[in-house]
C-alpha positions in Angstrom: 30.7 6.9 -21.0 30.4 3.7 -19.1 29.2 3.7 -15.5 31.7 2.5 -12.9 31.0 1.0 -9.5 33.2 0.5 -6.4 32.7 -3.1 -5.3 34.7 -4.5 -2.4 37.3 -1.8 -2.9 37.7 -2.6 -6.6 36.5 -0.3 -9.5 34.4 -2.3 -12.0 32.3 -1.5 -15.0 28.6 -1.7 -14.3 28.2 -4.4 -17.0 30.9 -6.5 -15.2 28.9 -6.3 -11.9 25.6 -7.3 -13.6 27.2 -10.2 -15.4 28.8 -11.5 -12.1 25.7 -11.2 -10.1 22.7 -13.6 -10.3 19.8 -12.2 -8.5 16.4 -13.7 -7.6 14.7 -10.4 -8.8 15.7 -7.4 -10.8 13.6 -5.3 -8.5 12.1 -6.0 -5.1 9.6 -3.5 -3.7 8.9 -3.3 0.0 5.4 -1.7 0.3 2.5 -2.2 -2.0 0.7 1.1 -1.8 0.0 3.2 -4.8 3.6 4.1 -5.4 5.1 0.7 -4.8 2.5 -1.0 -7.0 3.0 1.4 -9.8 6.8 1.0 -9.7 6.5 -2.8 -9.6 4.0 -2.9 -12.5 5.8 -0.6 -14.8 9.1 -2.3 -14.1 7.6 -5.7 -14.9 6.0 -4.3 -18.0 9.5 -3.3 -19.2 10.7 -6.9 -18.7 12.1 -6.8 -15.2 11.6 -9.7 -12.8 9.8 -8.1 -9.9 8.8 -9.1 -6.4 6.8 -7.0 -3.9 5.7 -7.5 -0.3 3.1 -5.9 1.8 1.6 -6.6 5.2 -1.6 -8.8 5.1 -4.9 -7.1 4.4 -7.5 -6.6 7.0 -10.4 -4.1 6.8 -9.5 -3.0 10.3 -6.1 -1.3 10.4 -3.5 -2.1 12.9 0.3 -2.2 13.3 0.4 -5.7 11.7 -2.1 -5.1 8.9 -1.6 -3.3 5.7 -3.0 -4.4 2.3 -2.2 -4.0 -1.3 -3.4 -0.6 -2.3 -1.9 1.2 0.7 -3.0 3.7 3.3 -4.7 6.2 1.0 -6.8 3.6 -0.9 -7.6 1.4 2.1 -7.4 3.6 5.2 -7.6 7.2 4.2 -8.9 8.8 1.0 -11.4 6.3 -0.2 -13.0 5.3 3.1 -13.1 8.9 4.1 -15.0 9.8 0.9 -17.5 7.0 1.4 -18.2 8.1 5.0 -18.4 11.8 4.1 -20.7 11.1 1.1 -22.9 8.9 3.3 -23.0 11.6 6.0 -24.0 14.4 3.6 -27.3 12.7 2.5 -29.1 13.5 5.8 -28.6 17.2 5.3 -29.4 17.0 1.6 -32.7 15.3 2.3 -33.7 18.0 4.8 -32.6 20.7 2.2 -34.7 18.9 -0.4 -37.8 19.3 1.8 -37.2 23.0 1.7 -37.1 23.0 -2.1 -40.5 21.3 -2.6 -39.5 17.6 -2.3 -42.1 15.8 -0.3 -40.7 13.0 1.7 -43.6 11.2 3.3 -41.8 8.4 5.0 -39.5 8.6 8.0 -35.9 8.6 6.8 -33.6 6.4 8.9 -29.8 6.0 8.9 -28.1 2.7 9.3 -24.5 3.2 10.5 -23.6 -0.5 10.2 -24.7 -0.5 6.6 -22.5 2.5 5.7 -19.5 0.8 7.4 -20.2 -2.4 5.5 -20.3 -0.4 2.2 -16.9 1.1 3.1 -15.5 -2.3 3.9 -16.9 -3.8 0.7 -15.2 -1.1 -1.3 -11.8 -1.4 0.2 -11.9 -5.2 -0.1 -12.8 -4.7 -3.8 -10.0 -2.2 -4.3 -7.5 -4.5 -2.6 -8.4 -7.3 -5.0 -8.1 -5.0 -8.0 -4.5 -3.9 -6.9 -3.6 -7.6 -6.5 -5.0 -8.5 -9.9 -3.0 -5.6 -11.5 0.2 -6.9 -10.0 -0.6 -10.5 -11.0 -1.5 -9.5 -14.6 1.8 -7.6 -14.8 3.8 -10.7 -13.7 4.8 -9.3 -10.3 5.3 -11.9 -7.6 3.4 -10.7 -4.5 4.4 -11.8 -1.0 2.3 -11.1 2.1 4.4 -10.3 5.1 6.9 -7.8 6.5 9.9 -7.1 4.4 13.2 -5.6 5.4 16.6 -4.9 3.8 19.3 -7.1 5.3 22.1 -6.3 2.9 23.1 -4.3 -0.2 21.1 -6.6 -2.5 19.2 -8.7 0.1 15.6 -8.6 1.4 14.2 -10.7 4.2 10.5 -11.4 4.2 8.7 -12.6 7.4 5.5 -14.3 6.4 2.3 -14.5 8.4 3.3 -17.8 10.0 6.7 -16.4 11.1 8.6 -18.1 8.3 11.5 -16.0 7.1 12.5 -16.0 3.4 15.5 -14.3 1.9 15.7 -13.0 -1.7 18.4 -11.2 -3.6 17.6 -8.3 -5.8 19.6 -6.1 -8.2 17.5 -3.1 -7.0 15.4 -2.6 -3.9 12.7 0.0 -3.6 11.4 1.0 -0.1 7.9 2.3 -0.7 6.5 2.0 2.8 5.1 5.5 3.1 5.4 7.3 6.4 3.6 8.0 9.7 2.9 11.3 11.2 5.1 12.3 14.1 3.7 14.5 16.9 6.2 16.8 18.5 6.1 16.9 22.3 4.9 20.4 22.7 2.4 22.0 25.1 -1.2 21.9 23.7 -0.6 19.2 21.2 -3.5 17.0 20.2 -2.8 13.4 19.3 -4.9 12.1 16.4 -3.2 8.7 16.4 -6.5 6.9 16.3 -7.1 8.5 12.9 -3.8 7.4 11.4 -4.8 3.7 11.5 
């Protein structure tokens, strides 16, 4: 059974609509986190012409920074694990002394070095995600994307330039932000969400 679509009040076969439309992309993805990158790569691997946009990368998170790889990879899971692993060694060294390890030198901790290790790792991961997109043939745009019509995406680049693209399909993969209800006793952890 052929799929039918209602276009401007007229019922048309899906194949008619596809033949009539000439899009810049088969798929345009807004958001290059883990989900958006995977959808873009797999679509491109199946032959689709794919574009994707993401806010520019910066090791320090803000409302205007993002990065290919997304929140978990660049802001949450991976940096957290590096910081937790780094923090655990102090206690493990003390425990080791209790189990016969003789540590004769003073053990110091360098906070800046741990933060640099975390930054180096997220920079490395951001580059890997970009390379995965490029190797799949996905066109990456840095900037803020928004849907401006049924098959239209507007991209505001870093310098403020606005570009418009048409896409047969648009995927919004921007993730979400925690919302804190206005209730007595609430604790705001907003500084952790960045």
